[in-house]
C-alpha positions, 0 to 999 in steps of 0.5 A: 232030186239031189237038191230036194234031198239036201234041203230036206236034210238041212231042215231036219238038222236045223230042227234036231240042232235046236232040240239039242241046244235046248238041252234035250237028251231023250225024246219019247215019240208017240208015232213014227220017226223018219230015218233022216231024223233018226240019223240026226238024233244019233249024230247029236246023241239024243235017245228016241223011244217010240210009244204007239199008245197015246194013253201010255204016253200020257201015263209016262208024262204024268209019272215023269212030270214031263210035258207032251209037245205036239209040234216039231221043234225045240221046246220053248 
């Protein structure tokens, strides 16, 4: 069980580290964010805002000129 948790933590850190290396310092999530991911977002000083409405998320992207990414990982 401990090995499973360690591999899950390693995977989460790898994802968040890639996002941080891309220069991202704010994530607007359209759903829930796990506690493990929140831990690593805090470690890498990335702010996370949760918006549950997909319409509000689209409006925010339009106002900011941002692009919504539907996959987990660093932006390309």
